[in-house]
Residue, then its C-alpha position, 0 to 999 in steps of 0.5 A: m493432451s492426446t490419449i497416445l501421449i498420456i499412455f506414452c508418458v505412463l509407460a515411460a514413468i513405469t519403465l524408469a521407476t522399474a528400472f531403477l528399482t531393479i537396480f536399487s533393490k536389495n533382494p534379488i528376486h525382487s529385482a528380477i521381478y521389477l526387470v520383468v515389469c520393465f520388460f513388459s512396459i517396454a513391450g507397451h512401447y512397442l505396441l504404441l509404434n504399432s509393432q505388434f510382432l516385436a512386442i510379442v517376441h519381446v515378451i516371449v523371449y525377454s519376459g519368458a526365457i531369459m527372466i526364467l534363466f535369471l530366476f533359476t540362476i538366482m535361486l541356484m547360487n543361493l545368495n545369503e546377505e550373511k556370506e556376501v562380501h560388502k564393497p568398500r565405500i571407495t569402490r561405490l564412490g568410484a562407480i557413482v563417478s564413472f557413471c555420471l562421467i559416462c552420463l555427461i559424455l552421452i549428454a554432450i555426444f547427443i547435444n553436439s550431434k546433428p540429425i541426419v536429414g535426407e530423403y526417406v526411401t520406401t521399398g514398399e515391403d512389409y517388414q511386419s510380416i512374419k514371412v518376410l521377417g523370417k527370410v531376411l533373419l535366416n538369410e542376411y542376418m544368419v551369422p548373428f542369429e547363430f551367435a546369439s543362439i551360441l551365446l545362449l547356449v554358453a549361459m545355460i551351460g554356465t548356469v549348470l556349472l555354477s549350480k553344481k555342488e562339489k562333493l567332498q572327498k572322504 
């Protein structure tokens, strides 16, 4: 077995384990930490694909900025288990059934899909270059780039509004 395959299998196991721990963890802070580990292992997958720029941007954007935003939101919401409303069992059962149905549908789609076989055309342009990537991002994909920035701005405003304490009127 080659070393790259071993590294891939280890990273895949770490990614899957931390993703499940993120979902099933009772403590929201532990869940956020598992998600950070999951993001780092996904960045390791990018490195295996020889995409260093994408790995670094993934670590900076997701593990850095977005996870800090998640942690601040969790801390500001002050989640207590005593006040938390527990979901009835029928809701949990419905969620499990819908999850299983969606998984079965996706598996059926993947099994019945046919791979696209065609000629691979290369332009010779290096998309790993930050200069070329910046030109493509800010010329061809300017509108989605701006939508993403507006989405992050709205998320920050929502966090501030959720954390704002209401003053008692006397």
